[in-house]
N, C-alpha and C positions, 0 to 999 in steps of 0.2 A: 501265275495266271495272266492271260493275255489281256494287257491293259486296254485294248480296244473293244472288249466286249464285257457286258455285266449280265447277271441273271435277271431276265425280264420276259414275260410271255406276251408276244404279239396279239393285239385283239382282233386282228384280221386273219392271220394265218397260223396262229398258236406256236410259232417259232420260239424256243426257249431261251435264246439269248438276244441282246440288242447292243447297238454301239451308242455310246454317249454322243449326243449331237449338239445340244444346246443347253447349257446350265445358265439360266438368265436371271437368276436371283428370285426375290419374292416381292410381288407386286399385288395391288388390290384388283378387284374385278374390273373389267374394262367395258363391259357392255350390260351387266346386269346389277351394278352396284347402286346406281341412281342416287347419289348422296344430295341432300337438301341444302347443304350450306358448304362454305369453304372449310370450316372446321371439321365437319363430318367427313368431307372428302378426304382431308388429311389424316383422319383418324381411322380410316377404313382398315380392316383386316388385310394382311399381306398373305399370299398364297405362293407356293413354290413353282418355279418354271423349270422343270427337269426333263427336258425332251430327249428322247432316244429314238433310234431308227432301227428297224428290223432288217437284218442283212439278207433275208430272203425275199420278202415281197416289198421291201423299201418303205413300209408304213412307219409314219412318225407320230408319237403319242407322248403325253405327259405321265411318266410312270409315278409321279407324287400327287396326282390329280385326286381329289375327293368330291364325289357327286354332292355330298351333303353340304358343301360350301356354297353351292349355286341356289339362289332363291328363285327358281323358276316358277314356283306357285304365286310369288307375290308380283314378280314383273315379267311381262312378256318380252320376248325377243323382238327388237325393232330392226328391221331391214329397210334400208333406202331403195325404194321402187320407182322413183320419179324421173331418174335420168332417161334421156331419150334412147340412147344405145341399149340400156338395161331393158327398158320397155320393149324394144324390139326383139331382144333375146327371150323375154317372157313370152311374147306372142309366138315366137317360133316354137318354143317347147310346148305350149298350150296346144298349138296345131298338130305337133307330133303325137301328143297324147290322145286327143280326140280323133285322130285318124284310126285309131284302133278301138273305138268305142261303138257299142250298138246304139240305135236311135235314142233309147231312153236309158242311160247308163246310171249305175250307182258308183259314186266316186267318193273316196275317203282321203282326205289330207291330214296327214299325221304331223303334228306340231304346226297347226295352221296358223298360230299367232293371231292377228287381228282378222283373218279370213279374207283378207284381199284377194290372194291368188285365186282360191277356189271359187269365190263369188264371180270373179271374171271368167273363170272356167265355165260356171253355170251360165252366165250371160251369154257366152259364145255359142251356147246351144239352146237359147232361148228358155233358159230354166228348166228344160225338159228332163226328167230324171230326178235322182236324189243325190244331194251333195252334202257331204258330212265332214265336219272338222273336230279334230281331237287335240286338245292342248292343256297341259297341266295347269298353265296360267289361267286364272279365272278373273282377270281384271275387266272393267268395262269395255275394253277394246277388243277382248278376245272373241273370236268366231263371229264378228258382225256378218249378218246377211245369210248365213248358212245354218243347217242344223248342227248344234254344237255340243260336245261332250267334254266337261271340264276334268279329265282324267288321263292316264297313260292308255295308250292303245295297246290291247294284248292280242297278238295276231291269231292265235289257236282259237280263242273264244270269239273275238270280235268279227273275224272273217266268216265263220259259221253263223253268227248272229245277224250280219249286215248284208252278206252275199254280194260283195263289191265286184265291179269289173275293173276297177282301178284303184291302187293304193299309191298316193304320191308322198314324198318326203323331200321338201326343199330346204337345204341348209339345216338338217336336223341330225343326220348320221354322225357328224363330226362331234356331237355333244354325247353320244352314247358311250358308255364305258365297255359294252360288250356288243359291238355292232355285228360281228360274225354270227352270234347266237340270234340275235333279232332277224337277220336275213334268213337264217336257216328256218326259223319258225314261220316266217312268210312263205317260204317255198313248201313247207309241210302242209300249212294251212289251205293252200291252193288245191291240195289233193282231194279235199272234201267237196269241192265244187264241181257242178256239172257243166261248166263253162270256163273259158279262159279267164285268168285273172292276171292283169298287167301291174307292173311295179315300175314307177318313175322315181329316180333318186337324182338329186342334184346336190353339189356341195363345192367348196373352195378347192382349187387345185394348188398344191404347194410347190409344184415343179419350179416355177419361175423363182420363187423366194428362195428356194435351195440353191438355184444355179447363180442368183445374183446377190446372195447373202442379205436377204431382205428381212431383218430381224422384228419389224413392227407387225408381221403376220403371226407371231406367236404370242398369244395371250390366254389367260387361265380357262376362259369359258370353253375353248375349243380343246377338248380332251384329245382328239385325233386331228391329225393333219395328213390328208391323203394325197399321195403321188398318183400319177396316171397308172402306174403298175399296181399299187395296192387298191385303188378303186376297182380296177378290172378284176382283181382277184376276189374281192368281196362280191362284186355283181355276179361273177360265174357261180358262186355258191346258190344263187336264187333261182337259177334256171337257165333259159335260153335267152342270150342277149340279142336282142332285136337291134338296138341303136346304142353305140358307144361313141361320145364325142365331147370336145371341148367347146366352150362357149365364152362369150364375152372377152374376146382377145386372149383366150387361153386361161383365163383366171378362174374359170369354173369347169367342173367336170359334170356330166350328166349321162344317165343311161336309161333305156327302157328295155325292160326284162320281162318276158312271159314266165311267171313263176311256175315252178314245178319241180319234181324230184325224179331223177333217172331210175331206170327199172332195177339196176343193181341195189340201190338203197331201198327201194320199196320192198324188194325180195328179202333183204336183211331185217326189216322191221316185221315183215310177215313171219320170218323164222323166229324173231324173238317173241312175237305174240303167241306163236304155236307152243314155244318152249314154256311161256308163262301159264298157258292153259293146261298143258301137260304136266308141269310141275305141280299145280294145285291137285290135280287127280292123283298124280303120284304120292303125294304127302298124305292125302286121305287114305289110299290103298295100303301104304306101308304101315301107317298108324293102325290101321285095322289089323294087319298081319301081326304087329308087335302086340297088341292088345289080346289077340287070339292066343298067342303063346302063353301070355301071362294067365289068361283065364283057363287055359287047359292044364295049368300047374306045371309047365315045362320050366326046367332050371336053365336059366339063360346066362351066358357071359358075353360081355361085349370086350372085344380085344382092342385096347387103346382108349385112352382117357382124355387126350388133349387134341388140339387142332381140329382136323376133320371128324375124328371120332367124337369130340366133345360136342361138334355141330349136330352131328347125327343124333346123339343122346337127346340133345334139347329139342332138335326139330320134330322127332317122332315120338316124343313124350315118354322116354325111358326113365321114369322117376325112380328115386332111391328106394322107395318102399316096396315096389313090385319087382324092380330090376337092380338089385343091390350090388351085383357082382361085376366089377369092371377090373380087367387085368391088362398088364403091359410087360413086355420083355425088357424095358429100359428101367433099369435100377434107379436112375435119376428121378423118374416120374413117381416111384412108389412112395406111398404116404401122403402124396398130394390128393386133392379132391377135384372131381370133374366140375369144371365151371358151370354154374348155373343149376345144375341137378344135386351136386353134393356128395356123390358117391366116392368113397375112399378108392384110390387106385391101388391094387394089390399086385404083388410079383406073379408072374405066370404059373409059378410052381404050386400056387394054391390049388390049381386045377388038378394036379396030380393025385392027391388023395381024396379029392371029392369030384369025380367026373361030372360033366354037365350034359344036359340033353342037347343043348344048341349053343354054338359059339357064333356070334354076329361079328363079321369083320367089316366095319365101315370103310376101311381104305382098301377097296377091292383090288387096286393095282399093286398092293403088297400081299395079297392073299396067299399067292404060292409060296413065298418066303415064309409066312406065318405058318402054314400047313406043314412046311418041310420041318419048321422048328418044333411044332406039336409032335411030329412023328418021331423025331430025334429025341424029344424029351419024354416020350410015352405019355402024352396028353391025348386023351380019348374024348370025342363028342360024337354023338349019334348024327348031327347034322351041322353043316357049316353054311351059313347064310351071308350072301352079299347083295348090295343094292344093284338093280340092273333094269333098265327100261321101265322104270316106274313101279318096280315091286322088288320083294325079296326073293332071291332065286338061290337054289342049292348049288353050291359050287361044284359039286362032283357030278351031278345028274342033269343039271338044266344047261340050256343053251346060253353061252356068253362068251366074250372075247379074252377072258383073263387066264384061261389055262394055256394059251399058246404062248410062244416066245421064251 
């Protein structure tokens, strides 16, 4: 095995292996532990620092991270916002966001903490519009000065409910264990709106720490550490990237994205939805045909008792009482029972002395071989049925693609 890679799935691009990057030992929480005494500080639980890097998109993450170890509900994330240069950076990004907004916007801050940033965003627009904060922390500091919801933000549900113009996440994505899924959900949520939906994301940039071997940047609460490349890959999942930049002397990355889904992916979901609807109709139609065979007193044999044949028997309701005859030409299966419905699987020769009216072949792609075997062994049936285009069709007389080839 290559010693430079291990099995680990990248949370940004889903690449299946990673390179060990930094095994930093086990240490207590750095920003959310809040010990009340020296003794409690020394006795804090230790958590593994086991950072790896994706060779495809260069993302860095702690593969031994456990979200349950983080007390987000008890302690809000505190971020120093008072430095002069930092204040300038925040004002610049506020202006960028507001430049895309209508006169009376609805803006959601996901992971708003104490609500300071979105409150200033509201002030910059004379509080015209609706300004909403989401944070799982429900301390007294959380969401001050804005409409506050003390829970996780659910993109597909909450975008439809609140109809926002902008969703912003400052220094939050690095805490999520599945950021790609979250951004995908944001992109799809935008498709339900009749207006543009913008997404602003900002987080620490790990480039300089990697370049200069800056180990203090690696602490447990940050599951992810984004490089410029991996952040760009994540933002591209969300839609059209309008702005992508470094800030605060290269220490942070931020992007403004118009959320959406390209036509190709939309078409694929429409095709899946059509299959879903067609499958429901097909199941009802084929069940009806099967029941009609039973009601008419037809003697029916199902050829095959495991795998796809067993799925067919269960899906369309061929119970053992009304449809007891299941056969197979594989002697290894003979004497076993059909999973779920319980018919004993018999050898195909049982049909020689007791011909049936109908043979149902669930594996239509094998039907030609099975019919050739029936002819060779002198097994006769008045009709042979296969599933095609949402109904059972006669292999010999109806139109289908399985006679060719």
